[in-house]
ROPA-484691 format. One record per residue (C-alpha): residue in three letters; chain; x, y, z. Coordinates in pm, whole numbers, padded with zeros to 5 digits. Example, Ala and Ser with C-alpha at 12.3 -4.5 7.8 and 13.67 -1.06 7.14 Angstrom:
<pts>
<pt aa="ALA" ch="A" px="01230" py="-00450" pz="00780"/>
<pt aa="SER" ch="A" px="01367" py="-00106" pz="00714"/>
</pts>
This chain:
<pts>
<pt aa="MET" ch="A" px="-02880" py="02183" pz="00824"/>
<pt aa="ILE" ch="A" px="-03069" py="02047" pz="00522"/>
<pt aa="LYS" ch="A" px="-03313" py="01859" pz="00746"/>
<pt aa="LYS" ch="A" px="-03389" py="02171" pz="00951"/>
<pt aa="LEU" ch="A" px="-03446" py="02371" pz="00635"/>
<pt aa="ILE" ch="A" px="-03684" py="02109" pz="00493"/>
<pt aa="ASN" ch="A" px="-03868" py="02090" pz="00827"/>
<pt aa="PHE" ch="A" px="-03917" py="02466" pz="00823"/>
<pt aa="ILE" ch="A" px="-04040" py="02464" pz="00463"/>
<pt aa="VAL" ch="A" px="-04293" py="02183" pz="00535"/>
<pt aa="ALA" ch="A" px="-04425" py="02366" pz="00842"/>
<pt aa="ALA" ch="A" px="-04452" py="02691" pz="00643"/>
<pt aa="ILE" ch="A" px="-04647" py="02518" pz="00365"/>
<pt aa="PHE" ch="A" px="-04892" py="02373" pz="00620"/>
<pt aa="ALA" ch="A" px="-04930" py="02713" pz="00789"/>
<pt aa="VAL" ch="A" px="-05004" py="02892" pz="00459"/>
<pt aa="THR" ch="A" px="-05250" py="02615" pz="00370"/>
<pt aa="GLY" ch="A" px="-05428" py="02664" pz="00705"/>
<pt aa="LEU" ch="A" px="-05446" py="03038" pz="00648"/>
<pt aa="ILE" ch="A" px="-05606" py="02990" pz="00303"/>
<pt aa="ILE" ch="A" px="-05854" py="02732" pz="00434"/>
<pt aa="MET" ch="A" px="-05965" py="02955" pz="00723"/>
<pt aa="GLU" ch="A" px="-06009" py="03253" pz="00490"/>
<pt aa="ASN" ch="A" px="-06231" py="03040" pz="00263"/>
<pt aa="LEU" ch="A" px="-06432" py="02907" pz="00560"/>
<pt aa="LEU" ch="A" px="-06486" py="03250" pz="00718"/>
<pt aa="PRO" ch="A" px="-06790" py="03344" pz="00496"/>
<pt aa="GLN" ch="A" px="-06957" py="03015" pz="00597"/>
<pt aa="VAL" ch="A" px="-06960" py="03103" pz="00970"/>
<pt aa="PRO" ch="A" px="-07325" py="03238" pz="00967"/>
<pt aa="THR" ch="A" px="-07444" py="02921" pz="00795"/>
<pt aa="ILE" ch="A" px="-07253" py="02679" pz="01019"/>
<pt aa="PHE" ch="A" px="-07267" py="02853" pz="01357"/>
<pt aa="GLY" ch="A" px="-07561" py="03092" pz="01308"/>
<pt aa="TYR" ch="A" px="-07348" py="03396" pz="01395"/>
<pt aa="ASP" ch="A" px="-07316" py="03673" pz="01136"/>
<pt aa="ILE" ch="A" px="-06975" py="03842" pz="01163"/>
<pt aa="TYR" ch="A" px="-07064" py="04106" pz="00904"/>
<pt aa="LYS" ch="A" px="-07314" py="04284" pz="01135"/>
<pt aa="ASN" ch="A" px="-07022" py="04406" pz="01355"/>
<pt aa="GLY" ch="A" px="-06889" py="04636" pz="01085"/>
<pt aa="PHE" ch="A" px="-06535" py="04678" pz="00952"/>
<pt aa="PHE" ch="A" px="-06350" py="04625" pz="01278"/>
<pt aa="GLY" ch="A" px="-06552" py="04314" pz="01358"/>
<pt aa="ILE" ch="A" px="-06475" py="04164" pz="01020"/>
<pt aa="ALA" ch="A" px="-06102" py="04251" pz="01051"/>
<pt aa="ALA" ch="A" px="-06084" py="04100" pz="01400"/>
<pt aa="ALA" ch="A" px="-06257" py="03783" pz="01278"/>
<pt aa="LYS" ch="A" px="-06016" py="03748" pz="00986"/>
<pt aa="ILE" ch="A" px="-05713" py="03801" pz="01210"/>
<pt aa="VAL" ch="A" px="-05837" py="03546" pz="01465"/>
<pt aa="SER" ch="A" px="-05925" py="03289" pz="01198"/>
<pt aa="GLY" ch="A" px="-05586" py="03344" pz="01025"/>
<pt aa="VAL" ch="A" px="-05393" py="03301" pz="01349"/>
<pt aa="VAL" ch="A" px="-05595" py="02987" pz="01438"/>
<pt aa="GLY" ch="A" px="-05534" py="02839" pz="01090"/>
<pt aa="ILE" ch="A" px="-05162" py="02917" pz="01099"/>
<pt aa="PHE" ch="A" px="-05107" py="02771" pz="01446"/>
<pt aa="ILE" ch="A" px="-05323" py="02461" pz="01398"/>
<pt aa="PHE" ch="A" px="-05198" py="02366" pz="01052"/>
<pt aa="GLY" ch="A" px="-04845" py="02495" pz="01120"/>
<pt aa="GLY" ch="A" px="-04830" py="02276" pz="01431"/>
<pt aa="MET" ch="A" px="-04952" py="01978" pz="01228"/>
<pt aa="GLY" ch="A" px="-04685" py="02050" pz="00968"/>
<pt aa="TRP" ch="A" px="-04411" py="02080" pz="01231"/>
<pt aa="ALA" ch="A" px="-04518" py="01750" pz="01384"/>
<pt aa="LEU" ch="A" px="-04525" py="01572" pz="01047"/>
<pt aa="ALA" ch="A" px="-04210" py="01745" pz="00914"/>
<pt aa="PRO" ch="A" px="-03951" py="01487" pz="01041"/>
<pt aa="TYR" ch="A" px="-04142" py="01200" pz="00881"/>
<pt aa="LEU" ch="A" px="-04194" py="01389" pz="00553"/>
<pt aa="THR" ch="A" px="-03832" py="01505" pz="00554"/>
<pt aa="HIS" ch="A" px="-03716" py="01146" pz="00597"/>
<pt aa="LEU" ch="A" px="-03929" py="01038" pz="00299"/>
<pt aa="ILE" ch="A" px="-03807" py="01326" pz="00084"/>
<pt aa="LEU" ch="A" px="-03438" py="01260" pz="00159"/>
<pt aa="ARG" ch="A" px="-03474" py="00884" pz="00111"/>
<pt aa="TYR" ch="A" px="-03641" py="00912" pz="-00227"/>
<pt aa="SER" ch="A" px="-03405" py="01191" pz="-00335"/>
<pt aa="GLU" ch="A" px="-03109" py="00961" pz="-00257"/>
<pt aa="ARG" ch="A" px="-03267" py="00686" pz="-00464"/>
<pt aa="MET" ch="A" px="-03329" py="00928" pz="-00748"/>
<pt aa="ALA" ch="A" px="-02970" py="01054" pz="-00726"/>
<pt aa="ALA" ch="A" px="-02840" py="00695" pz="-00738"/>
<pt aa="VAL" ch="A" px="-03050" py="00622" pz="-01047"/>
<pt aa="MET" ch="A" px="-02936" py="00944" pz="-01217"/>
<pt aa="ASP" ch="A" px="-02575" py="00871" pz="-01127"/>
<pt aa="ARG" ch="A" px="-02584" py="00539" pz="-01314"/>
<pt aa="ALA" ch="A" px="-02740" py="00701" pz="-01623"/>
<pt aa="PRO" ch="A" px="-02505" py="00858" pz="-01881"/>
<pt aa="THR" ch="A" px="-02495" py="01237" pz="-01879"/>
<pt aa="SER" ch="A" px="-02598" py="01250" pz="-02245"/>
<pt aa="ASP" ch="A" px="-02913" py="01045" pz="-02165"/>
<pt aa="ILE" ch="A" px="-03007" py="01286" pz="-01886"/>
<pt aa="MET" ch="A" px="-02963" py="01589" pz="-02112"/>
<pt aa="VAL" ch="A" px="-03166" py="01426" pz="-02390"/>
<pt aa="MET" ch="A" px="-03446" py="01337" pz="-02144"/>
<pt aa="ILE" ch="A" px="-03458" py="01695" pz="-02013"/>
<pt aa="PHE" ch="A" px="-03481" py="01821" pz="-02371"/>
<pt aa="GLY" ch="A" px="-03765" py="01575" pz="-02449"/>
<pt aa="ILE" ch="A" px="-03957" py="01667" pz="-02133"/>
<pt aa="GLY" ch="A" px="-03922" py="02038" pz="-02213"/>
<pt aa="VAL" ch="A" px="-04057" py="01991" pz="-02565"/>
<pt aa="GLY" ch="A" px="-04344" py="01776" pz="-02429"/>
<pt aa="LEU" ch="A" px="-04445" py="02040" pz="-02172"/>
<pt aa="ILE" ch="A" px="-04444" py="02314" pz="-02436"/>
<pt aa="LEU" ch="A" px="-04668" py="02110" pz="-02666"/>
<pt aa="ALA" ch="A" px="-04901" py="02013" pz="-02378"/>
<pt aa="ASN" ch="A" px="-04956" py="02376" pz="-02277"/>
<pt aa="LEU" ch="A" px="-05013" py="02484" pz="-02636"/>
<pt aa="LEU" ch="A" px="-05275" py="02210" pz="-02689"/>
<pt aa="GLY" ch="A" px="-05435" py="02241" pz="-02344"/>
<pt aa="ALA" ch="A" px="-05479" py="02618" pz="-02342"/>
<pt aa="PRO" ch="A" px="-05803" py="02616" pz="-02551"/>
<pt aa="PHE" ch="A" px="-05964" py="02359" pz="-02314"/>
<pt aa="ALA" ch="A" px="-05871" py="02546" pz="-01993"/>
<pt aa="ARG" ch="A" px="-06196" py="02749" pz="-01998"/>
<pt aa="LEU" ch="A" px="-06422" py="02444" pz="-01998"/>
<pt aa="PRO" ch="A" px="-06632" py="02409" pz="-01679"/>
<pt aa="ILE" ch="A" px="-06530" py="02161" pz="-01407"/>
<pt aa="VAL" ch="A" px="-06264" py="01963" pz="-01600"/>
<pt aa="GLY" ch="A" px="-06112" py="02258" pz="-01790"/>
<pt aa="PRO" ch="A" px="-05833" py="02347" pz="-01541"/>
<pt aa="TYR" ch="A" px="-05722" py="01983" pz="-01517"/>
<pt aa="ILE" ch="A" px="-05683" py="01919" pz="-01892"/>
<pt aa="PRO" ch="A" px="-05346" py="02107" pz="-01930"/>
<pt aa="LEU" ch="A" px="-05215" py="01923" pz="-01622"/>
<pt aa="PHE" ch="A" px="-05318" py="01585" pz="-01763"/>
<pt aa="LEU" ch="A" px="-05169" py="01668" pz="-02105"/>
<pt aa="SER" ch="A" px="-04847" py="01793" pz="-01944"/>
<pt aa="LEU" ch="A" px="-04802" py="01460" pz="-01766"/>
<pt aa="ILE" ch="A" px="-04869" py="01255" pz="-02080"/>
<pt aa="PHE" ch="A" px="-04660" py="01466" pz="-02319"/>
<pt aa="SER" ch="A" px="-04363" py="01492" pz="-02083"/>
<pt aa="VAL" ch="A" px="-04342" py="01112" pz="-02052"/>
<pt aa="VAL" ch="A" px="-04388" py="01068" pz="-02428"/>
<pt aa="GLY" ch="A" px="-04127" py="01340" pz="-02497"/>
<pt aa="ALA" ch="A" px="-03871" py="01175" pz="-02268"/>
<pt aa="LYS" ch="A" px="-03919" py="00833" pz="-02431"/>
<pt aa="VAL" ch="A" px="-03901" py="00970" pz="-02786"/>
<pt aa="ALA" ch="A" px="-03588" py="01170" pz="-02700"/>
<pt aa="LEU" ch="A" px="-03418" py="00860" pz="-02557"/>
<pt aa="ARG" ch="A" px="-03501" py="00660" pz="-02869"/>
<pt aa="LYS" ch="A" px="-03366" py="00940" pz="-03088"/>
<pt aa="HIS" ch="A" px="-03061" py="00982" pz="-02867"/>
<pt aa="GLN" ch="A" px="-02801" py="00935" pz="-03141"/>
<pt aa="ASP" ch="A" px="-02980" py="01163" pz="-03385"/>
<pt aa="LEU" ch="A" px="-03009" py="01444" pz="-03130"/>
<pt aa="THR" ch="A" px="-02650" py="01420" pz="-03003"/>
<pt aa="GLY" ch="A" px="-02525" py="01391" pz="-03360"/>
<pt aa="TYR" ch="A" px="-02711" py="01707" pz="-03459"/>
<pt aa="PHE" ch="A" px="-02577" py="01910" pz="-03167"/>
<pt aa="ASN" ch="A" px="-02225" py="01773" pz="-03225"/>
<pt aa="ARG" ch="A" px="-02244" py="01875" pz="-03590"/>
<pt aa="VAL" ch="A" px="-02354" py="02224" pz="-03489"/>
<pt aa="ALA" ch="A" px="-02074" py="02252" pz="-03230"/>
<pt aa="ASN" ch="A" px="-01814" py="02116" pz="-03475"/>
<pt aa="ALA" ch="A" px="-01932" py="02355" pz="-03745"/>
<pt aa="ARG" ch="A" px="-01894" py="02647" pz="-03505"/>
<pt aa="ALA" ch="A" px="-01549" py="02527" pz="-03396"/>
<pt aa="VAL" ch="A" px="-01437" py="02489" pz="-03759"/>
<pt aa="LYS" ch="A" px="-01568" py="02838" pz="-03832"/>
<pt aa="ARG" ch="A" px="-01377" py="02983" pz="-03537"/>
<pt aa="GLU" ch="A" px="-01057" py="02801" pz="-03637"/>
<pt aa="THR" ch="A" px="-01094" py="02919" pz="-03995"/>
<pt aa="LYS" ch="A" px="-01134" py="03278" pz="-03881"/>
<pt aa="ALA" ch="A" px="-00832" py="03245" pz="-03650"/>
<pt aa="ALA" ch="A" px="-00623" py="03096" pz="-03932"/>
<pt aa="GLU" ch="A" px="-00727" py="03373" pz="-04169"/>
<pt aa="LYS" ch="A" px="-00642" py="03634" pz="-03907"/>
<pt aa="ALA" ch="A" px="-00301" py="03472" pz="-03842"/>
<pt aa="ALA" ch="A" px="-00230" py="03456" pz="-04217"/>
<pt aa="LYS" ch="A" px="-00317" py="03825" pz="-04254"/>
<pt aa="ALA" ch="A" px="-00094" py="03916" pz="-03960"/>
<pt aa="GLU" ch="A" px="00196" py="03712" pz="-04100"/>
<pt aa="LYS" ch="A" px="00153" py="03870" pz="-04441"/>
<pt aa="ALA" ch="A" px="00146" py="04217" pz="-04287"/>
<pt aa="LEU" ch="A" px="00463" py="04136" pz="-04092"/>
<pt aa="GLU" ch="A" px="00643" py="04020" pz="-04405"/>
<pt aa="GLU" ch="A" px="00535" py="04331" pz="-04594"/>
<pt aa="ALA" ch="A" px="00653" py="04554" pz="-04310"/>
<pt aa="GLN" ch="A" px="00988" py="04376" pz="-04305"/>
<pt aa="LYS" ch="A" px="01025" py="04408" pz="-04680"/>
<pt aa="ALA" ch="A" px="00941" py="04777" pz="-04650"/>
<pt aa="GLU" ch="A" px="01226" py="04811" pz="-04401"/>
<pt aa="GLY" ch="A" px="01455" py="04666" pz="-04666"/>
<pt aa="ARG" ch="A" px="01556" py="04352" pz="-04480"/>
<pt aa="VAL" ch="A" px="01475" py="03982" pz="-04501"/>
<pt aa="PHE" ch="A" px="01299" py="03812" pz="-04211"/>
<pt aa="SER" ch="A" px="01541" py="03655" pz="-03963"/>
<pt aa="GLN" ch="A" px="01452" py="03426" pz="-03676"/>
<pt aa="ASP" ch="A" px="01496" py="03566" pz="-03324"/>
<pt aa="LYS" ch="A" px="01766" py="03402" pz="-03112"/>
<pt aa="LEU" ch="A" px="01701" py="03349" pz="-02740"/>
<pt aa="LEU" ch="A" px="02006" py="03356" pz="-02514"/>
<pt aa="ASP" ch="A" px="02016" py="03119" pz="-02218"/>
<pt aa="THR" ch="A" px="02206" py="03178" pz="-01894"/>
<pt aa="SER" ch="A" px="02499" py="02947" pz="-01973"/>
<pt aa="VAL" ch="A" px="02585" py="03110" pz="-02307"/>
<pt aa="ILE" ch="A" px="02571" py="03459" pz="-02153"/>
<pt aa="ILE" ch="A" px="02806" py="03357" pz="-01873"/>
<pt aa="ASP" ch="A" px="03032" py="03184" pz="-02131"/>
<pt aa="GLY" ch="A" px="03095" py="03523" pz="-02296"/>
<pt aa="ARG" ch="A" px="03191" py="03400" pz="-02644"/>
<pt aa="ILE" ch="A" px="02855" py="03514" pz="-02786"/>
<pt aa="SER" ch="A" px="02981" py="03874" pz="-02782"/>
<pt aa="ASP" ch="A" px="03272" py="03794" pz="-03016"/>
<pt aa="ILE" ch="A" px="03052" py="03579" pz="-03240"/>
<pt aa="TRP" ch="A" px="02796" py="03861" pz="-03265"/>
<pt aa="LYS" ch="A" px="03065" py="04110" pz="-03365"/>
<pt aa="THR" ch="A" px="03179" py="03888" pz="-03653"/>
<pt aa="GLY" ch="A" px="02839" py="03937" pz="-03823"/>
<pt aa="PHE" ch="A" px="02769" py="03567" pz="-03875"/>
<pt aa="LEU" ch="A" px="02449" py="03594" pz="-03669"/>
<pt aa="GLU" ch="A" px="02150" py="03775" pz="-03817"/>
<pt aa="GLY" ch="A" px="01819" py="03882" pz="-03665"/>
<pt aa="ARG" ch="A" px="01767" py="03986" pz="-03304"/>
<pt aa="LEU" ch="A" px="01934" py="03856" pz="-02991"/>
<pt aa="VAL" ch="A" px="01659" py="03824" pz="-02730"/>
<pt aa="VAL" ch="A" px="01736" py="03806" pz="-02357"/>
<pt aa="PRO" ch="A" px="01429" py="03681" pz="-02164"/>
<pt aa="HIS" ch="A" px="01354" py="03868" pz="-01843"/>
<pt aa="PHE" ch="A" px="01358" py="03546" pz="-01639"/>
<pt aa="VAL" ch="A" px="01718" py="03486" pz="-01755"/>
<pt aa="LEU" ch="A" px="01807" py="03833" pz="-01625"/>
<pt aa="ASP" ch="A" px="01643" py="03741" pz="-01293"/>
<pt aa="GLU" ch="A" px="01857" py="03426" pz="-01270"/>
<pt aa="LEU" ch="A" px="02173" py="03626" pz="-01344"/>
<pt aa="GLN" ch="A" px="02076" py="03877" pz="-01075"/>
<pt aa="ARG" ch="A" px="02024" py="03597" pz="-00822"/>
<pt aa="MET" ch="A" px="02369" py="03460" pz="-00911"/>
<pt aa="SER" ch="A" px="02529" py="03805" pz="-00876"/>
<pt aa="ASP" ch="A" px="02377" py="03834" pz="-00525"/>
<pt aa="SER" ch="A" px="02494" py="03484" pz="-00423"/>
<pt aa="ALA" ch="A" px="02722" py="03430" pz="-00125"/>
<pt aa="ASP" ch="A" px="02936" py="03199" pz="-00339"/>
<pt aa="ASP" ch="A" px="03224" py="03397" pz="-00493"/>
<pt aa="LEU" ch="A" px="03232" py="03195" pz="-00815"/>
<pt aa="LYS" ch="A" px="02858" py="03226" pz="-00878"/>
<pt aa="ARG" ch="A" px="02866" py="03597" pz="-00793"/>
<pt aa="ALA" ch="A" px="03146" py="03657" pz="-01042"/>
<pt aa="LYS" ch="A" px="02964" py="03463" pz="-01316"/>
<pt aa="GLY" ch="A" px="02638" py="03652" pz="-01257"/>
<pt aa="ARG" ch="A" px="02806" py="03993" pz="-01271"/>
<pt aa="ARG" ch="A" px="03003" py="03899" pz="-01583"/>
<pt aa="GLY" ch="A" px="02678" py="03794" pz="-01751"/>
<pt aa="LEU" ch="A" px="02501" py="04121" pz="-01665"/>
<pt aa="ASP" ch="A" px="02800" py="04323" pz="-01788"/>
<pt aa="LEU" ch="A" px="02801" py="04131" pz="-02117"/>
<pt aa="ILE" ch="A" px="02430" py="04203" pz="-02179"/>
<pt aa="ALA" ch="A" px="02485" py="04573" pz="-02109"/>
<pt aa="GLN" ch="A" px="02777" py="04576" pz="-02352"/>
<pt aa="LEU" ch="A" px="02577" py="04397" pz="-02623"/>
<pt aa="GLN" ch="A" px="02292" py="04647" pz="-02591"/>
<pt aa="GLN" ch="A" px="02532" py="04939" pz="-02625"/>
<pt aa="ASP" ch="A" px="02692" py="04793" pz="-02938"/>
<pt aa="ASN" ch="A" px="02372" py="04701" pz="-03122"/>
<pt aa="LYS" ch="A" px="02000" py="04787" pz="-03101"/>
<pt aa="GLN" ch="A" px="01914" py="04436" pz="-03221"/>
<pt aa="VAL" ch="A" px="01976" py="04307" pz="-02865"/>
<pt aa="VAL" ch="A" px="01644" py="04332" pz="-02676"/>
<pt aa="VAL" ch="A" px="01497" py="04216" pz="-02345"/>
<pt aa="GLU" ch="A" px="01175" py="04009" pz="-02365"/>
<pt aa="GLN" ch="A" px="00930" py="04067" pz="-02077"/>
<pt aa="THR" ch="A" px="00718" py="03755" pz="-02138"/>
<pt aa="ASP" ch="A" px="00723" py="03516" pz="-01843"/>
<pt aa="PHE" ch="A" px="00552" py="03189" pz="-01751"/>
<pt aa="GLU" ch="A" px="00470" py="03206" pz="-01380"/>
<pt aa="ASP" ch="A" px="00340" py="02846" pz="-01368"/>
<pt aa="ILE" ch="A" px="00678" py="02706" pz="-01485"/>
<pt aa="PRO" ch="A" px="00954" py="02715" pz="-01220"/>
<pt aa="GLU" ch="A" px="01259" py="02604" pz="-01427"/>
<pt aa="VAL" ch="A" px="01438" py="02863" pz="-01642"/>
<pt aa="ASP" ch="A" px="01523" py="02608" pz="-01915"/>
<pt aa="SER" ch="A" px="01157" py="02501" pz="-01941"/>
<pt aa="LYS" ch="A" px="01050" py="02866" pz="-01966"/>
<pt aa="LEU" ch="A" px="01306" py="02919" pz="-02242"/>
<pt aa="VAL" ch="A" px="01172" py="02623" pz="-02442"/>
<pt aa="LYS" ch="A" px="00813" py="02747" pz="-02394"/>
<pt aa="LEU" ch="A" px="00906" py="03099" pz="-02509"/>
<pt aa="ALA" ch="A" px="01088" py="02962" pz="-02815"/>
<pt aa="GLN" ch="A" px="00780" py="02761" pz="-02911"/>
<pt aa="ALA" ch="A" px="00548" py="03058" pz="-02861"/>
<pt aa="GLN" ch="A" px="00761" py="03301" pz="-03065"/>
<pt aa="HIS" ch="A" px="00902" py="03049" pz="-03318"/>
<pt aa="ALA" ch="A" px="01251" py="03152" pz="-03212"/>
<pt aa="ALA" ch="A" px="01584" py="02970" pz="-03196"/>
<pt aa="ILE" ch="A" px="01788" py="02911" pz="-02878"/>
<pt aa="ILE" ch="A" px="02160" py="02986" pz="-02847"/>
<pt aa="THR" ch="A" px="02319" py="02775" pz="-02574"/>
<pt aa="ASN" ch="A" px="02614" py="02561" pz="-02476"/>
<pt aa="ASP" ch="A" px="02407" py="02353" pz="-02229"/>
<pt aa="PHE" ch="A" px="02409" py="01993" pz="-02351"/>
<pt aa="ASN" ch="A" px="02084" py="01893" pz="-02176"/>
<pt aa="LEU" ch="A" px="01893" py="02203" pz="-02293"/>
<pt aa="ASN" ch="A" px="02022" py="02133" pz="-02644"/>
<pt aa="LYS" ch="A" px="01874" py="01783" pz="-02640"/>
<pt aa="VAL" ch="A" px="01538" py="01881" pz="-02484"/>
<pt aa="ALA" ch="A" px="01483" py="02170" pz="-02724"/>
<pt aa="SER" ch="A" px="01584" py="01965" pz="-03029"/>
<pt aa="ILE" ch="A" px="01340" py="01688" pz="-02935"/>
<pt aa="GLN" ch="A" px="01058" py="01946" pz="-02931"/>
<pt aa="GLY" ch="A" px="01146" py="02072" pz="-03278"/>
<pt aa="ILE" ch="A" px="01318" py="02397" pz="-03173"/>
<pt aa="THR" ch="A" px="01619" py="02526" pz="-03365"/>
<pt aa="VAL" ch="A" px="01926" py="02518" pz="-03136"/>
<pt aa="LEU" ch="A" px="02254" py="02698" pz="-03205"/>
<pt aa="ASN" ch="A" px="02517" py="02539" pz="-02982"/>
<pt aa="ILE" ch="A" px="02830" py="02747" pz="-02920"/>
<pt aa="ASN" ch="A" px="03033" py="02430" pz="-02859"/>
<pt aa="ASP" ch="A" px="02925" py="02291" pz="-03198"/>
<pt aa="LEU" ch="A" px="03040" py="02615" pz="-03359"/>
<pt aa="ALA" ch="A" px="03372" py="02604" pz="-03175"/>
<pt aa="ASN" ch="A" px="03427" py="02244" pz="-03280"/>
<pt aa="ALA" ch="A" px="03341" py="02328" pz="-03638"/>
<pt aa="VAL" ch="A" px="03615" py="02594" pz="-03663"/>
<pt aa="LYS" ch="A" px="03883" py="02392" pz="-03483"/>
<pt aa="PRO" ch="A" px="04172" py="02266" pz="-03692"/>
<pt aa="ILE" ch="A" px="04090" py="01916" pz="-03812"/>
<pt aa="VAL" ch="A" px="04312" py="01637" pz="-03686"/>
<pt aa="ALA" ch="A" px="04289" py="01332" pz="-03910"/>
<pt aa="PRO" ch="A" px="04341" py="00970" pz="-03799"/>
<pt aa="GLY" ch="A" px="04702" py="00868" pz="-03867"/>
<pt aa="GLU" ch="A" px="04836" py="01219" pz="-03809"/>
<pt aa="GLU" ch="A" px="05132" py="01246" pz="-03576"/>
<pt aa="LEU" ch="A" px="05144" py="01492" pz="-03286"/>
<pt aa="GLU" ch="A" px="05383" py="01571" pz="-03007"/>
<pt aa="VAL" ch="A" px="05203" py="01623" pz="-02676"/>
<pt aa="MET" ch="A" px="05273" py="01656" pz="-02305"/>
<pt aa="LEU" ch="A" px="05116" py="01373" pz="-02101"/>
<pt aa="VAL" ch="A" px="04981" py="01556" pz="-01796"/>
<pt aa="LYS" ch="A" px="04797" py="01283" pz="-01599"/>
<pt aa="GLU" ch="A" px="04687" py="00921" pz="-01592"/>
<pt aa="GLY" ch="A" px="04368" py="00814" pz="-01771"/>
<pt aa="LYS" ch="A" px="04071" py="00621" pz="-01636"/>
<pt aa="SER" ch="A" px="04154" py="00289" pz="-01806"/>
<pt aa="THR" ch="A" px="04466" py="00080" pz="-01752"/>
<pt aa="GLY" ch="A" px="04770" py="00211" pz="-01937"/>
<pt aa="GLN" ch="A" px="04604" py="00536" pz="-02052"/>
<pt aa="ALA" ch="A" px="04735" py="00888" pz="-02015"/>
<pt aa="VAL" ch="A" px="04575" py="01222" pz="-02089"/>
<pt aa="ALA" ch="A" px="04710" py="01520" pz="-02284"/>
<pt aa="TYR" ch="A" px="04557" py="01844" pz="-02414"/>
<pt aa="LEU" ch="A" px="04593" py="02051" pz="-02729"/>
<pt aa="GLU" ch="A" px="04641" py="02426" pz="-02706"/>
<pt aa="ASP" ch="A" px="04266" py="02483" pz="-02762"/>
<pt aa="GLY" ch="A" px="04178" py="02252" pz="-02471"/>
<pt aa="THR" ch="A" px="04087" py="01943" pz="-02674"/>
<pt aa="MET" ch="A" px="04154" py="01631" pz="-02467"/>
<pt aa="ILE" ch="A" px="04370" py="01351" pz="-02609"/>
<pt aa="VAL" ch="A" px="04350" py="01002" pz="-02460"/>
<pt aa="VAL" ch="A" px="04679" py="00821" pz="-02523"/>
<pt aa="GLU" ch="A" px="04692" py="00443" pz="-02505"/>
<pt aa="GLY" ch="A" px="05008" py="00304" pz="-02344"/>
<pt aa="GLY" ch="A" px="05113" py="00643" pz="-02212"/>
<pt aa="ARG" ch="A" px="05067" py="00599" pz="-01836"/>
<pt aa="ARG" ch="A" px="05435" py="00513" pz="-01776"/>
<pt aa="LEU" ch="A" px="05536" py="00833" pz="-01961"/>
<pt aa="VAL" ch="A" px="05323" py="01084" pz="-01762"/>
<pt aa="GLY" ch="A" px="05507" py="01413" pz="-01727"/>
<pt aa="GLU" ch="A" px="05697" py="01369" pz="-02053"/>
<pt aa="LYS" ch="A" px="05652" py="01513" pz="-02401"/>
<pt aa="VAL" ch="A" px="05612" py="01225" pz="-02643"/>
<pt aa="PRO" ch="A" px="05514" py="01173" pz="-03009"/>
<pt aa="VAL" ch="A" px="05174" py="01008" pz="-03062"/>
<pt aa="ALA" ch="A" px="04971" py="00891" pz="-03362"/>
<pt aa="VAL" ch="A" px="04600" py="00977" pz="-03383"/>
<pt aa="THR" ch="A" px="04381" py="00664" pz="-03407"/>
<pt aa="SER" ch="A" px="04026" py="00809" pz="-03395"/>
<pt aa="ILE" ch="A" px="03826" py="01125" pz="-03319"/>
<pt aa="LEU" ch="A" px="03498" py="01146" pz="-03124"/>
<pt aa="GLN" ch="A" px="03288" py="01456" pz="-03204"/>
<pt aa="THR" ch="A" px="02991" py="01547" pz="-02974"/>
<pt aa="SER" ch="A" px="02796" py="01859" pz="-02876"/>
<pt aa="ALA" ch="A" px="02986" py="01853" pz="-02547"/>
<pt aa="GLY" ch="A" px="03319" py="01882" pz="-02730"/>
<pt aa="ARG" ch="A" px="03578" py="01686" pz="-02927"/>
<pt aa="MET" ch="A" px="03791" py="01399" pz="-02794"/>
<pt aa="ILE" ch="A" px="04096" py="01253" pz="-02972"/>
<pt aa="PHE" ch="A" px="04226" py="00900" pz="-02918"/>
<pt aa="ALA" ch="A" px="04589" py="00826" pz="-02992"/>
<pt aa="LYS" ch="A" px="04869" py="00584" pz="-02909"/>
<pt aa="VAL" ch="A" px="05232" py="00630" pz="-02827"/>
<pt aa="LYS" ch="A" px="05432" py="00610" pz="-03146"/>
</pts>
C-alpha cells in the first residue's frame, strides 16, 4: 500500500512539473516554430493551453510513472537506513537535535530575509543559510545536550513541585475545614470502620456495636453487599443462610443507628473483595473490622488499622494461668501420640497430653501453657 501511494505521488509530481513547463514554453511557440497562437483570439489561446497542458501532463506523468518504482525503492531503502540510525540514537539526542535545527532555521531566515531581494543570487541566500545554520544548530545542541536537558528538567520539576505544593495546601485546607465542621457538630473525629463479609456473617458485631465501645461510623462497602447477595442466591443451603443472615444484620444495624452507612465506591479493576476492601481503607484512611485471619495479616502489612473480632473475644475471655487445675471432658483423640482434646464452655480447645486412653471421661488436668493467636486461643494441659 505504501509503495503504491509513493508511486502515485511521484507520478503526480512529474505531471504537475510537466504542466508548469509547458505553460512556460507556450509563449515561446512563435519564436521556436514561427506560429503565433495569439492571432487566433481567446478560444485559440485557450485551446493551445489545454493541448499543451494535456501533453505536458501525459508525457511527464508517464515518465514519472515509469521511474516511480525505482525512485520508490530508493526512498524506502534510505528511509529504512535513516530509521535504523535514529533507532540507535537516544531519544533525548533526537529531541535536542530537532530543537537545534529549529533554532538554526529561524536564525537563517531572519538573517537571509534582507538579501532575498538581491538579483540572481538573492533567492538562494536564505536556502544556503538555512542549510548551514541547521547543521551548526544541531551540532551545538548535541554538545550542549546536558545543559539543555538539565534546563528543561528543572522547569518540569519546578512545575511539578508547584503542583504538589498547591495540592498539599488544598488537602490541608480541606482537612482543617473537616475538623472545624466536626468540632462544630460537638464531636471528636473518629475513624470510619469498614465491615468485611466474614464479620457481618459472624453477627457478633451487632452486640459489640450496642455496647458503645465502638465510635465513629460503621461503613458497609457496596461490593460487600453484592457478595452477600450472591451468597443469598446460592444453591448451597449453608451459603444461602449465611448471606441472608448478613443482609438482615445490616438492615437491623441501619434501623438502630444512623452511623451505619453504605459506601458506593467500587474498584472495577480489582476482582477480589478483600483487595477492594484494603484499597478502600487506604483511600479513606479507615479501619477494617474482620475476623478473617488472612485479611488481618494483609491489611496490617500495608499499614491499615485492623480490629479483629477474635482478638476482642480472646481479650475478654477468662484468663487461665499455667499451673491452674481444671476438670474437663475428653471428647476425642488428638493428632499426636497420647493426646486427647477437650473444650471449655466458650469453645476454647484444650490439648491434653497423656489423655488418649481416657477419651470419653471427665478428668482433672493441669494447665501447662497457653497459645494466644488472632485465630483463637489454645490451652495445653496434662492429666493430673
